[in-house]
Every structure is written in structure tokens, then in C-alpha cells.
N, CA, C and O atoms as a GROMACS GRO file, in nm:
protein
  300
    1MET      N    1  -0.385  -4.243  -0.906
    1MET     CA    2  -0.265  -4.188  -0.974
    1MET      C    3  -0.313  -4.081  -1.046
    1MET      O    4  -0.304  -3.969  -0.996
    2LYS      N    5  -0.375  -4.100  -1.183
    2LYS     CA    6  -0.444  -3.978  -1.211
    2LYS      C    7  -0.510  -3.876  -1.156
    2LYS      O    8  -0.516  -3.763  -1.205
    3LYS      N    9  -0.568  -3.916  -1.044
    3LYS     CA   10  -0.643  -3.790  -0.914
    3LYS      C   11  -0.602  -3.735  -0.865
    3LYS      O   12  -0.642  -3.624  -0.832
    4LEU      N   13  -0.464  -3.809  -0.825
    4LEU     CA   14  -0.352  -3.763  -0.724
    4LEU      C   15  -0.287  -3.615  -0.814
    4LEU      O   16  -0.254  -3.511  -0.758
    5PHE      N   17  -0.277  -3.640  -0.964
    5PHE     CA   18  -0.191  -3.580  -1.029
    5PHE      C   19  -0.271  -3.451  -1.107
    5PHE      O   20  -0.226  -3.355  -1.168
    6PHE      N   21  -0.396  -3.490  -1.080
    6PHE     CA   22  -0.556  -3.367  -1.132
    6PHE      C   23  -0.518  -3.278  -1.027
    6PHE      O   24  -0.471  -3.165  -1.035
    7ILE      N   25  -0.566  -3.391  -0.868
    7ILE     CA   26  -0.570  -3.193  -0.774
    7ILE      C   27  -0.415  -3.186  -0.729
    7ILE      O   28  -0.415  -3.212  -0.608
    8ILE      N   29  -0.301  -3.165  -0.766
    8ILE     CA   30  -0.172  -3.157  -0.824
    8ILE      C   31  -0.180  -2.997  -0.862
    8ILE      O   32  -0.148  -2.891  -0.808
    9ALA      N   33  -0.247  -3.043  -0.996
    9ALA     CA   34  -0.243  -3.008  -1.078
    9ALA      C   35  -0.340  -2.860  -1.038
    9ALA      O   36  -0.295  -2.752  -1.076
   10ILE      N   37  -0.449  -2.864  -0.974
   10ILE     CA   38  -0.586  -2.710  -0.972
   10ILE      C   39  -0.484  -2.688  -0.852
   10ILE      O   40  -0.431  -2.581  -0.884
   11ILE      N   41  -0.429  -2.725  -0.739
   11ILE     CA   42  -0.402  -2.650  -0.628
   11ILE      C   43  -0.286  -2.556  -0.650
   11ILE      O   44  -0.263  -2.448  -0.594
   12SER      N   45  -0.202  -2.635  -0.768
   12SER     CA   46  -0.086  -2.563  -0.813
   12SER      C   47  -0.179  -2.410  -0.957
   12SER      O   48  -0.122  -2.301  -0.963
   13GLY      N   49  -0.233  -2.420  -0.994
   13GLY     CA   50  -0.316  -2.349  -1.074
   13GLY      C   51  -0.371  -2.217  -0.943
   13GLY      O   52  -0.344  -2.097  -0.946
   14PHE      N   53  -0.416  -2.260  -0.884
   14PHE     CA   54  -0.466  -2.172  -0.808
   14PHE      C   55  -0.381  -2.061  -0.734
   14PHE      O   56  -0.385  -1.943  -0.702
   15THR      N   57  -0.320  -2.150  -0.729
   15THR     CA   58  -0.166  -2.095  -0.638
   15THR      C   59  -0.142  -2.006  -0.718
   15THR      O   60  -0.189  -1.894  -0.700
   16VAL      N   61  -0.073  -2.032  -0.816
   16VAL     CA   62  -0.023  -1.940  -0.971
   16VAL      C   63  -0.067  -1.832  -1.005
   16VAL      O   64   0.001  -1.740  -1.050
   17PHE      N   65  -0.294  -1.828  -0.971
   17PHE     CA   66  -0.336  -1.695  -1.027
   17PHE      C   67  -0.381  -1.675  -0.880
   17PHE      O   68  -0.383  -1.553  -0.868
   18SER      N   69  -0.404  -1.709  -0.807
   18SER     CA   70  -0.434  -1.636  -0.646
   18SER      C   71  -0.327  -1.546  -0.630
   18SER      O   72  -0.343  -1.455  -0.549
   19CYS      N   73  -0.169  -1.561  -0.721
   19CYS     CA   74  -0.078  -1.428  -0.639
   19CYS      C   75  -0.085  -1.317  -0.701
   19CYS      O   76  -0.064  -1.348  -0.818
   20LYS      N   77  -0.105  -1.183  -0.695
   20LYS     CA   78  -0.163  -1.091  -0.734
   20LYS      C   79  -0.066  -0.957  -0.640
   20LYS      O   80  -0.034  -0.962  -0.521
   21LYS      N   81  -0.035  -0.836  -0.746
   21LYS     CA   82  -0.018  -0.738  -0.699
   21LYS      C   83  -0.123  -0.704  -0.511
   21LYS      O   84  -0.242  -0.725  -0.489
   22ASP      N   85   0.026  -0.627  -0.375
   22ASP     CA   86  -0.068  -0.556  -0.341
   22ASP      C   87  -0.166  -0.468  -0.400
   22ASP      O   88  -0.173  -0.431  -0.517
   23ASP      N   89  -0.251  -0.434  -0.290
   23ASP     CA   90  -0.338  -0.324  -0.335
   23ASP      C   91  -0.276  -0.186  -0.251
   23ASP      O   92  -0.362  -0.131  -0.182
   24GLY      N   93  -0.214  -0.158  -0.249
   24GLY     CA   94  -0.161  -0.027  -0.207
   24GLY      C   95   0.007  -0.053  -0.154
   24GLY      O   96   0.052  -0.160  -0.113
   25GLY      N   97   0.064   0.043  -0.164
   25GLY     CA   98   0.200   0.028  -0.083
   25GLY      C   99   0.266   0.056   0.047
   25GLY      O  100   0.384   0.059   0.085
   26GLY      N  101   0.129   0.077   0.114
   26GLY     CA  102   0.169   0.018   0.278
   26GLY      C  103   0.144   0.186   0.285
   26GLY      O  104   0.114   0.275   0.206
   27CYS      N  105   0.183   0.166   0.467
   27CYS     CA  106   0.197   0.343   0.467
   27CYS      C  107   0.265   0.351   0.570
   27CYS      O  108   0.287   0.252   0.640
   28THR      N  109   0.324   0.501   0.608
   28THR     CA  110   0.432   0.550   0.653
   28THR      C  111   0.396   0.653   0.742
   28THR      O  112   0.304   0.729   0.716
   29THR      N  113   0.471   0.663   0.860
   29THR     CA  114   0.414   0.742   0.970
   29THR      C  115   0.466   0.915   0.988
   29THR      O  116   0.585   0.940   0.972
   30CYS      N  117   0.386   1.006   1.014
   30CYS     CA  118   0.473   1.128   0.983
   30CYS      C  119   0.424   1.170   1.048
   30CYS      O  120   0.302   1.160   1.060
   31SER      N  121   0.526   1.260   1.141
   31SER     CA  122   0.511   1.368   1.208
   31SER      C  123   0.574   1.529   1.186
   31SER      O  124   0.673   1.550   1.116
   32SER      N  125   0.489   1.648   1.266
   32SER     CA  126   0.550   1.740   1.233
   32SER      C  127   0.554   1.839   1.393
   32SER      O  128   0.479   1.826   1.490
   33PRO      N  129   0.657   1.925   1.375
   33PRO     CA  130   0.535   2.021   1.499
   33PRO      C  131   0.493   2.097   1.546
   33PRO      O  132   0.522   2.184   1.629
   34GLU      N  133   0.374   2.049   1.462
   34GLU     CA  134   0.260   2.176   1.461
   34GLU      C  135   0.188   2.053   1.512
   34GLU      O  136   0.128   2.056   1.620
   35THR      N  137   0.195   1.927   1.422
   35THR     CA  138   0.086   1.764   1.463
   35THR      C  139   0.140   1.706   1.510
   35THR      O  140   0.261   1.702   1.535
   36ALA      N  141  -0.001   1.608   1.550
   36ALA     CA  142   0.064   1.493   1.622
   36ALA      C  143   0.096   1.377   1.485
   36ALA      O  144   0.073   1.386   1.364
   37SER      N  145   0.167   1.257   1.577
   37SER     CA  146   0.200   1.166   1.438
   37SER      C  147   0.075   1.124   1.375
   37SER      O  148  -0.032   1.133   1.436
   38PHE      N  149   0.086   1.065   1.228
   38PHE     CA  150  -0.032   1.062   1.170
   38PHE      C  151   0.017   0.951   1.064
   38PHE      O  152   0.119   0.988   1.006
   39GLN      N  153  -0.018   0.850   1.033
   39GLN     CA  154  -0.029   0.772   0.894
   39GLN      C  155  -0.055   0.808   0.758
   39GLN      O  156  -0.170   0.850   0.744
   40VAL      N  157   0.009   0.806   0.657
   40VAL     CA  158   0.000   0.896   0.549
   40VAL      C  159   0.000   0.725   0.430
   40VAL      O  160   0.109   0.668   0.423
   41CYS      N  161  -0.120   0.660   0.348
   41CYS     CA  162  -0.102   0.562   0.316
   41CYS      C  163  -0.122   0.572   0.157
   41CYS      O  164  -0.168   0.675   0.108
   42GLU      N  165  -0.081   0.446   0.067
   42GLU     CA  166  -0.042   0.415  -0.010
   42GLU      C  167  -0.215   0.346  -0.019
   42GLU      O  168  -0.261   0.251   0.045
   43GLU      N  169  -0.287   0.437  -0.129
   43GLU     CA  170  -0.438   0.342  -0.166
   43GLU      C  171  -0.354   0.268  -0.310
   43GLU      O  172  -0.239   0.258  -0.351
   44SER      N  173  -0.516   0.220  -0.359
   44SER     CA  174  -0.452   0.100  -0.475
   44SER      C  175  -0.435   0.205  -0.604
   44SER      O  176  -0.408   0.154  -0.713
   45ASP      N  177  -0.443   0.285  -0.600
   45ASP     CA  178  -0.492   0.394  -0.773
   45ASP      C  179  -0.337   0.505  -0.780
   45ASP      O  180  -0.287   0.572  -0.870
   46GLY      N  181  -0.289   0.469  -0.589
   46GLY     CA  182  -0.131   0.540  -0.577
   46GLY      C  183  -0.172   0.676  -0.540
   46GLY      O  184  -0.106   0.769  -0.584
   47ASN      N  185  -0.257   0.695  -0.475
   47ASN     CA  186  -0.306   0.812  -0.485
   47ASN      C  187  -0.283   0.822  -0.278
   47ASN      O  188  -0.327   0.723  -0.219
   48ALA      N  189  -0.236   0.908  -0.210
   48ALA     CA  190  -0.246   0.929  -0.095
   48ALA      C  191  -0.316   0.906   0.009
   48ALA      O  192  -0.360   1.021   0.017
   49SER      N  193  -0.368   0.848   0.104
   49SER     CA  194  -0.485   0.849   0.238
   49SER      C  195  -0.454   0.882   0.363
   49SER      O  196  -0.364   0.809   0.406
   50VAL      N  197  -0.508   1.000   0.475
   50VAL     CA  198  -0.449   1.016   0.564
   50VAL      C  199  -0.658   1.001   0.628
   50VAL      O  200  -0.766   1.037   0.582
   51ASN      N  201  -0.609   0.928   0.754
   51ASN     CA  202  -0.692   0.856   0.800
   51ASN      C  203  -0.863   0.820   0.739
   51ASN      O  204  -0.982   0.845   0.763
   52GLY      N  205  -0.761   0.732   0.633
   52GLY     CA  206  -0.862   0.680   0.581
   52GLY      C  207  -0.975   0.757   0.402
   52GLY      O  208  -1.058   0.704   0.328
   53GLN      N  209  -0.924   0.868   0.405
   53GLN     CA  210  -0.981   0.949   0.319
   53GLN      C  211  -0.866   0.963   0.204
   53GLN      O  212  -0.744   0.974   0.223
   54ASN      N  213  -0.925   0.960   0.102
   54ASN     CA  214  -0.811   0.970  -0.012
   54ASN      C  215  -0.790   1.111  -0.039
   54ASN      O  216  -0.880   1.186  -0.001
   55THR      N  217  -0.690   1.162  -0.096
   55THR     CA  218  -0.641   1.285  -0.086
   55THR      C  219  -0.635   1.340  -0.258
   55THR      O  220  -0.617   1.447  -0.315
   56GLY      N  221  -0.654   1.238  -0.287
   56GLY     CA  222  -0.637   1.284  -0.494
   56GLY      C  223  -0.519   1.286  -0.539
   56GLY      O  224  -0.501   1.263  -0.659
   57THR      N  225  -0.390   1.321  -0.434
   57THR     CA  226  -0.280   1.345  -0.488
   57THR      C  227  -0.227   1.199  -0.477
   57THR      O  228  -0.274   1.114  -0.402
   58PRO      N  229  -0.090   1.176  -0.591
   58PRO     CA  230  -0.028   1.079  -0.550
   58PRO      C  231   0.030   1.046  -0.471
   58PRO      O  232   0.060   1.155  -0.423
   59TYR      N  233   0.121   0.908  -0.351
   59TYR     CA  234   0.168   0.911  -0.276
   59TYR      C  235   0.309   0.994  -0.260
   59TYR      O  236   0.356   1.043  -0.158
   60ASP      N  237   0.360   0.993  -0.389
   60ASP     CA  238   0.494   1.047  -0.369
   60ASP      C  239   0.476   1.160  -0.383
   60ASP      O  240   0.583   1.214  -0.409
   61THR      N  241   0.399   1.226  -0.379
   61THR     CA  242   0.386   1.392  -0.407
   61THR      C  243   0.358   1.404  -0.320
   61THR      O  244   0.449   1.453  -0.253
   62TYR      N  245   0.247   1.381  -0.252
   62TYR     CA  246   0.223   1.395  -0.091
   62TYR      C  247   0.321   1.375  -0.011
   62TYR      O  248   0.351   1.480   0.046
   63VAL      N  249   0.394   1.274   0.026
   63VAL     CA  250   0.485   1.298   0.103
   63VAL      C  251   0.601   1.344   0.072
   63VAL      O  252   0.691   1.340   0.155
   64SER      N  253   0.622   1.403  -0.075
   64SER     CA  254   0.716   1.520  -0.043
   64SER      C  255   0.678   1.608  -0.036
   64SER      O  256   0.771   1.688  -0.046
   65GLY      N  257   0.578   1.665  -0.021
   65GLY     CA  258   0.516   1.822  -0.021
   65GLY      C  259   0.528   1.851   0.146
   65GLY      O  260   0.555   1.957   0.203
   66LEU      N  261   0.491   1.684   0.218
   66LEU     CA  262   0.482   1.671   0.389
   66LEU      C  263   0.624   1.749   0.457
   66LEU      O  264   0.644   1.845   0.531
   67GLU      N  265   0.729   1.620   0.366
   67GLU     CA  266   0.870   1.645   0.382
   67GLU      C  267   0.880   1.812   0.365
   67GLU      O  268   0.909   1.906   0.440
   68ALA      N  269   0.850   1.800   0.260
   68ALA     CA  270   0.875   1.990   0.216
   68ALA      C  271   0.875   2.135   0.351
   68ALA      O  272   0.951   2.222   0.393
   69ALA      N  273   0.711   2.074   0.380
   69ALA     CA  274   0.681   2.203   0.497
   69ALA      C  275   0.751   2.170   0.564
   69ALA      O  276   0.786   2.277   0.612
   70GLY      N  277   0.857   2.030   0.656
   70GLY     CA  278   0.874   2.032   0.753
   70GLY      C  279   0.831   1.909   0.827
   70GLY      O  280   0.855   1.916   0.947
   71ALA      N  281   0.773   1.795   0.785
   71ALA     CA  282   0.708   1.678   0.827
   71ALA      C  283   0.794   1.565   0.815
   71ALA      O  284   0.794   1.511   0.705
   72SER      N  285   0.877   1.510   0.918
   72SER     CA  286   0.894   1.382   0.882
   72SER      C  287   0.838   1.276   0.875
   72SER      O  288   0.743   1.258   0.952
   73CYS      N  289   0.886   1.137   0.755
   73CYS     CA  290   0.794   1.058   0.746
   73CYS      C  291   0.939   0.958   0.785
   73CYS      O  292   1.045   1.014   0.811
   74ASN      N  293   0.930   0.842   0.786
   74ASN     CA  294   0.988   0.730   0.777
   74ASN      C  295   0.906   0.702   0.627
   74ASN      O  296   0.790   0.725   0.592
   75ASN      N  297   1.012   0.647   0.563
   75ASN     CA  298   0.969   0.553   0.417
   75ASN      C  299   1.067   0.442   0.381
   75ASN      O  300   1.046   0.371   0.282
   0.00000   0.00000   0.00000
């Protein structure tokens, strides 16, 4: 009985500590009349990346700039 309790406690501990924040905020698809559709993703550092290249610009700022320039993005 003690072994069973110990095993359950260890599994529970791993379950709690293995939960972490996602590494990114996900991706959104953007398009404009001048370009084909493309994905903008939020990296773990909060920056936007396009085609796997980190832009060095915060995600929200990058997407807002795209929308201000006439692109449409599904957020």
C-alpha cells in the first residue's frame, strides 16, 4: 500500500511540474492584395517570426503594422 501511494505521489508530482506555459502564442495567417497568404507566429521571446525568421519586433506591434498597411490577419 505504501508503494502504491508513493508511486501515485511521484506521478502526480511529475504531472504538476511538467505543465508549463506554451513556448509561443501561436500563429495567424495574414494576406494582402500585394502578397500571397503567409503566417506570422509569436515566438517564445514575444517577437513575431515570418517563415521561421525572427523579425526582432514584438508580435502585437508587427501584426498591427501589417494591418495598418492594409493586410488582413485572422487573430
